[in-house]
N, CA, C and O atoms as CSV, one atom per row, in Angstrom:
chain,resi,resn,atom,element,x,y,z
A,1,MET,N,N,0.829,-1.168,0.000
A,1,MET,CA,C,0.000,0.000,0.000
A,1,MET,C,C,0.884,1.245,0.000
A,1,MET,O,O,1.917,1.291,0.668
A,2,LYS,N,N,0.460,2.244,-0.756
A,2,LYS,CA,C,1.210,3.485,-0.859
A,2,LYS,C,C,0.531,4.559,-0.009
A,2,LYS,O,O,-0.673,4.786,-0.122
A,3,ILE,N,N,1.308,5.204,0.831
A,3,ILE,CA,C,0.784,6.285,1.665
A,3,ILE,C,C,1.190,7.601,1.021
A,3,ILE,O,O,2.377,7.862,0.824
A,4,SER,N,N,0.211,8.423,0.694
A,4,SER,CA,C,0.508,9.709,0.070
A,4,SER,C,C,1.103,10.661,1.105
A,4,SER,O,O,1.033,10.424,2.311
A,5,MET,N,N,1.679,11.726,0.606
A,5,MET,CA,C,2.277,12.733,1.492
A,5,MET,C,C,1.211,13.345,2.400
A,5,MET,O,O,1.462,13.576,3.583
A,6,LEU,N,N,0.025,13.608,1.855
A,6,LEU,CA,C,-1.056,14.167,2.665
A,6,LEU,C,C,-1.459,13.192,3.768
A,6,LEU,O,O,-1.664,13.602,4.910
A,7,ASN,N,N,-1.573,11.910,3.437
A,7,ASN,CA,C,-1.909,10.911,4.455
A,7,ASN,C,C,-0.846,10.864,5.540
A,7,ASN,O,O,-1.172,10.755,6.722
A,8,LYS,N,N,0.415,10.944,5.154
A,8,LYS,CA,C,1.515,10.937,6.124
A,8,LYS,C,C,1.386,12.126,7.071
A,8,LYS,O,O,1.568,11.982,8.280
A,9,ILE,N,N,1.073,13.295,6.527
A,9,ILE,CA,C,0.911,14.498,7.355
A,9,ILE,C,C,-0.252,14.314,8.321
A,9,ILE,O,O,-0.139,14.648,9.501
A,10,LEU,N,N,-1.374,13.783,7.827
A,10,LEU,CA,C,-2.538,13.572,8.688
A,10,LEU,C,C,-2.253,12.560,9.788
A,10,LEU,O,O,-2.630,12.768,10.941
A,11,ILE,N,N,-1.595,11.477,9.440
A,11,ILE,CA,C,-1.232,10.471,10.444
A,11,ILE,C,C,-0.349,11.099,11.514
A,11,ILE,O,O,-0.545,10.852,12.704
A,12,ASP,N,N,0.620,11.910,11.099
A,12,ASP,CA,C,1.506,12.574,12.059
A,12,ASP,C,C,0.726,13.512,12.975
A,12,ASP,O,O,0.977,13.547,14.180
A,13,LYS,N,N,-0.219,14.275,12.417
A,13,LYS,CA,C,-1.019,15.210,13.229
A,13,LYS,C,C,-1.922,14.458,14.202
A,13,LYS,O,O,-2.016,14.826,15.373
A,14,TYR,N,N,-2.587,13.400,13.722
A,14,TYR,CA,C,-3.422,12.590,14.613
A,14,TYR,C,C,-2.575,11.994,15.732
A,14,TYR,O,O,-2.969,12.015,16.898
A,15,SER,N,N,-1.423,11.469,15.375
A,15,SER,CA,C,-0.537,10.856,16.371
A,15,SER,C,C,-0.096,11.876,17.407
A,15,SER,O,O,-0.060,11.583,18.602
A,16,GLU,N,N,0.238,13.069,16.947
A,16,GLU,CA,C,0.677,14.138,17.854
A,16,GLU,C,C,-0.432,14.485,18.842
A,16,GLU,O,O,-0.177,14.623,20.039
A,17,PHE,N,N,-1.659,14.625,18.348
A,17,PHE,CA,C,-2.785,14.920,19.231
A,17,PHE,C,C,-3.014,13.784,20.219
A,17,PHE,O,O,-3.166,14.016,21.418
A,18,LEU,N,N,-3.039,12.561,19.712
A,18,LEU,CA,C,-3.320,11.417,20.576
A,18,LEU,C,C,-2.248,11.224,21.639
A,18,LEU,O,O,-2.551,10.805,22.756
A,19,GLU,N,N,-0.996,11.526,21.302
A,19,GLU,CA,C,0.074,11.430,22.302
A,19,GLU,C,C,-0.194,12.365,23.469
A,19,GLU,O,O,0.156,12.055,24.608
A,20,SER,N,N,-0.817,13.514,23.193
A,20,SER,CA,C,-1.092,14.477,24.261
A,20,SER,C,C,-2.116,13.942,25.258
A,20,SER,O,O,-2.193,14.430,26.385
A,21,ILE,N,N,-2.900,12.947,24.855
A,21,ILE,CA,C,-3.864,12.324,25.770
A,21,ILE,C,C,-3.499,10.867,26.057
A,21,ILE,O,O,-4.341,10.071,26.471
A,22,ASP,N,N,-2.222,10.536,25.826
A,22,ASP,CA,C,-1.652,9.220,26.150
A,22,ASP,C,C,-2.339,8.066,25.420
A,22,ASP,O,O,-2.641,7.030,26.013
A,23,VAL,N,N,-2.580,8.265,24.122
A,23,VAL,CA,C,-3.144,7.220,23.269
A,23,VAL,C,C,-2.235,7.084,22.056
A,23,VAL,O,O,-1.786,8.085,21.498
A,24,GLU,N,N,-1.964,5.846,21.645
A,24,GLU,CA,C,-1.132,5.601,20.469
A,24,GLU,C,C,-1.942,4.912,19.381
A,24,GLU,O,O,-2.861,4.145,19.667
A,25,ILE,N,N,-1.593,5.191,18.137
A,25,ILE,CA,C,-2.182,4.466,17.019
A,25,ILE,C,C,-1.430,3.149,16.888
A,25,ILE,O,O,-0.204,3.129,16.780
A,26,ASN,N,N,-2.172,2.059,16.898
A,26,ASN,CA,C,-1.628,0.697,16.829
A,26,ASN,C,C,-0.686,0.384,17.988
A,26,ASN,O,O,0.268,-0.381,17.844
A,27,GLY,N,N,-0.973,0.993,19.141
A,27,GLY,CA,C,-0.196,0.689,20.336
A,27,GLY,C,C,-0.637,-0.639,20.936
A,27,GLY,O,O,-1.564,-1.273,20.433
A,28,ASN,N,N,0.020,-1.056,21.999
A,28,ASN,CA,C,-0.287,-2.367,22.587
A,28,ASN,C,C,-1.043,-2.287,23.912
A,28,ASN,O,O,-1.252,-3.306,24.570
A,29,ARG,N,N,-1.446,-1.094,24.300
A,29,ARG,CA,C,-2.210,-0.950,25.541
A,29,ARG,C,C,-3.706,-1.035,25.238
A,29,ARG,O,O,-4.127,-0.754,24.116
A,30,PRO,N,N,-4.505,-1.419,26.226
A,30,PRO,CA,C,-5.943,-1.599,25.985
A,30,PRO,C,C,-6.646,-0.341,25.468
A,30,PRO,O,O,-7.618,-0.453,24.721
A,31,TRP,N,N,-6.183,0.843,25.842
A,31,TRP,CA,C,-6.853,2.082,25.433
A,31,TRP,C,C,-6.295,2.669,24.135
A,31,TRP,O,O,-6.784,3.699,23.671
A,32,ASP,N,N,-5.297,2.043,23.552
A,32,ASP,CA,C,-4.743,2.519,22.286
A,32,ASP,C,C,-5.669,2.150,21.128
A,32,ASP,O,O,-6.430,1.185,21.203
A,33,LEU,N,N,-5.588,2.931,20.066
A,33,LEU,CA,C,-6.412,2.691,18.882
A,33,LEU,C,C,-5.721,1.726,17.932
A,33,LEU,O,O,-4.511,1.807,17.720
A,34,THR,N,N,-6.492,0.820,17.367
A,34,THR,CA,C,-5.982,-0.086,16.346
A,34,THR,C,C,-6.657,0.275,15.031
A,34,THR,O,O,-7.883,0.242,14.924
A,35,VAL,N,N,-5.863,0.615,14.043
A,35,VAL,CA,C,-6.397,0.979,12.734
A,35,VAL,C,C,-6.318,-0.244,11.830
A,35,VAL,O,O,-5.231,-0.719,11.499
A,36,HIS,N,N,-7.473,-0.741,11.439
A,36,HIS,CA,C,-7.538,-1.900,10.548
A,36,HIS,C,C,-7.597,-1.472,9.087
A,36,HIS,O,O,-7.225,-2.232,8.193
A,37,ASN,N,N,-8.067,-0.250,8.852
A,37,ASN,CA,C,-8.201,0.265,7.493
A,37,ASN,C,C,-7.480,1.606,7.398
A,37,ASN,O,O,-8.009,2.616,7.861
A,38,PRO,N,N,-6.284,1.640,6.807
A,38,PRO,CA,C,-5.521,2.884,6.728
A,38,PRO,C,C,-6.199,3.958,5.884
A,38,PRO,O,O,-5.764,5.109,5.896
A,39,ASP,N,N,-7.260,3.605,5.151
A,39,ASP,CA,C,-7.996,4.618,4.388
A,39,ASP,C,C,-8.720,5.591,5.310
A,39,ASP,O,O,-9.250,6.604,4.851
A,40,VAL,N,N,-8.746,5.291,6.604
A,40,VAL,CA,C,-9.334,6.192,7.596
A,40,VAL,C,C,-8.691,7.571,7.488
A,40,VAL,O,O,-9.349,8.595,7.673
A,41,PHE,N,N,-7.405,7.578,7.187
A,41,PHE,CA,C,-6.683,8.836,7.096
A,41,PHE,C,C,-6.854,9.443,5.735
A,41,PHE,O,O,-6.313,10.515,5.466
């Protein structure tokens, strides 16, 4: 799968926001988000 530059920027911004509330994308803790469909971004 190819991630466009815009998608990369959005993923980075979402990750930055989520880090501020102690949540990770595809992290291993129960409260972390798991993304099954990268088209979400």
